[in-house]
C-alpha positions, 0 to 999 in steps of 0.5 A: 500499500502507498506510504501516504494516506488520503486527505479525503474520507473513503466512501461507504461500503455500500457505494463500493460497486458503484465506485468500482464501475467508475474506476474502470474508466481510469484503468486505461491511464498509465500510472504517471497519467493517473497521478497527473490527473489527480494533481490537476483535479486537486489543483482545479478544486474538482468534486470531492467524489471525483478526487476520491475516485482517483485516490481509490484508483491510486491506492488500488495500484499501490502508488504514492500520490506525492511521487511526481 
């Protein structure tokens, strides 16, 4: 698991299937591009739901969001 923890709360277990389905959309991104999308989403102040989705994808790949 990545060394850093999310600053956003995890979604409830009841929403896991929905989040998993949405995470599939991020699968084609390379690790580097996923991290870039995350940093841009945070910088632009995009929705907490979208940022949480990206953070979940980052965690599932065992990446460190602060690595770039």
